[in-house]
TIBASE-737332 format. One record per residue (C-alpha): residue in three letters; y, x, z. Coordinates in nm, 4 decimals. Each point is the difference from the previous one (the first is absolute). Layout:
    r         y         x         z
  Ala         Y         X         Z
...
This chain:
    r         y         x         z
  Unk    4.4605    5.0897    3.0450
  Unk   -0.2994   -0.0819    0.2285
  Unk   -0.1923   -0.2958   -0.0946
  Unk   -0.1492   -0.2167    0.2913
  Unk   -0.2182   -0.2892   -0.0056
  Unk   -0.0269   -0.2860    0.2626
  Unk   -0.2317    0.0873    0.2991
  Unk   -0.3115   -0.2081   -0.0074
  Unk   -0.2127    0.0197    0.3257
  Unk   -0.2956   -0.1611   -0.1522
  Unk   -0.0540    0.3267   -0.1982
  Unk   -0.0715    0.1839    0.3128
  Unk   -0.2299   -0.2513    0.1797
  Unk   -0.3339    0.1303   -0.1189
  Unk   -0.2327   -0.0697    0.2864
  Unk   -0.0945   -0.2840    0.2346
  Unk    0.1068    0.1943    0.3072
  Unk    0.3382    0.0905   -0.1410
  Unk    0.0499   -0.3606   -0.0977
  Unk   -0.0847   -0.1302    0.3501
  Unk    0.2347    0.2686    0.1632
  Unk    0.2706   -0.0949   -0.2330
  Unk   -0.0191   -0.3671    0.0838
  Unk   -0.0327    0.0916    0.3764
  Unk    0.3131    0.1966   -0.0150
  Unk    0.1830   -0.2758   -0.1977
  Unk   -0.0895   -0.2514    0.2867
  Unk    0.1792    0.2009    0.2503
  Unk    0.3395   -0.0423   -0.1787
  Unk    0.1752   -0.3250    0.1335
  Unk    0.1299   -0.0814   -0.3511
  Unk   -0.2815   -0.2349   -0.1557
  Unk    0.1039    0.1198   -0.3385
  Unk   -0.1418    0.3449    0.0622
  Unk   -0.3494   -0.1489    0.0571
  Unk    0.0308   -0.2352   -0.3112
  Unk    0.0980    0.3006   -0.2083
  Unk   -0.2880    0.2170    0.1367
  Unk   -0.2471   -0.2821   -0.0689
  Unk    0.1143   -0.0257   -0.3486
  Unk   -0.0319    0.3776   -0.0505
  Unk   -0.3463   -0.0094    0.1311
  Unk   -0.0919   -0.2974   -0.2259
  Unk    0.1582    0.1800   -0.2941
  Unk   -0.2031    0.3169    0.0774
  Unk   -0.3169   -0.2013    0.0050
  Unk    0.0835   -0.2133   -0.3027
  Unk    0.1980   -0.3090    0.0220
  Unk   -0.2435   -0.1902   -0.2271
  Unk   -0.2917    0.0821    0.2232
  Unk    0.1770   -0.0806    0.3012
  Unk    0.1125   -0.3339   -0.1440
  Unk   -0.3578   -0.0894   -0.1029
  Unk   -0.1511    0.1131    0.3328
  Unk    0.2590   -0.1948    0.2091
  Unk   -0.0178   -0.3099   -0.2072
  Unk    0.3719    0.0151   -0.0654
  Unk    0.1285   -0.0029   -0.3564
  Unk    0.1687    0.3260   -0.1303
  Unk    0.3269   -0.1931    0.0016
  Unk   -0.0425   -0.1254    0.3506
  Unk   -0.0929    0.3520    0.1221
  Unk    0.3080    0.1569   -0.1661
  Unk    0.2271   -0.2684    0.1429
  Unk   -0.1459    0.0306    0.3446
  Unk    0.0465    0.3793    0.0006
  Unk    0.3470    0.0148   -0.1510
  Unk    0.3058    0.0898    0.2266
  Unk    0.1468   -0.2865    0.1906
  Unk   -0.3182   -0.2053   -0.0010
  Unk   -0.0951   -0.2037    0.2867
  Unk   -0.3614    0.0995    0.0107
  Unk   -0.2301   -0.2443    0.1861
  Unk   -0.2644    0.1447    0.2389
  Unk   -0.2722   -0.1845   -0.1894
  Unk    0.1135    0.1939   -0.3111
  Unk    0.0069    0.3203    0.1855
  Unk   -0.3651   -0.0501    0.1213
  Unk   -0.1246   -0.0733   -0.3677
  Unk    0.1668    0.3195   -0.1156
  Unk   -0.1356    0.2119    0.2843
  Unk   -0.3393   -0.1398   -0.0542
  Unk    0.0184    0.0913   -0.3634
  Unk    0.1267    0.3442    0.0937
  Unk   -0.2899    0.0408    0.2430
  Unk    0.2426    0.0639    0.2863
  Unk    0.0376   -0.1502    0.3311
  Unk    0.2859   -0.0093    0.2412
  Unk   -0.0434    0.0625    0.3611
  Unk    0.2397    0.0019    0.3152
  Unk    0.0302    0.2343    0.2857
  Unk    0.2045    0.0022    0.3073
  Unk    0.3423    0.1662   -0.0621
  Unk   -0.0684    0.2171    0.3275
  Unk   -0.3083    0.1347   -0.1723
  Unk    0.2035    0.1572   -0.2816
């Protein structure tokens, strides 16, 4: 019998550029859950306790904000992104 374990993307996010690219790709998906999950994976890779501290959110609030089905507020996204030292940008769809 083959033993498997659940896939955890955060285990493979080992650099700032990789994390930024991962979030960029997640933003391209129309389903907001994809971005929320990616943001949670990046936060986990960096360390949830540190991201909570740097964002000014409690750990409980951070976990709640990043769980599946949450209605993540823009203000919260900005706090988390700032704590991750990541910024979002927009470009014309024609440029892509």
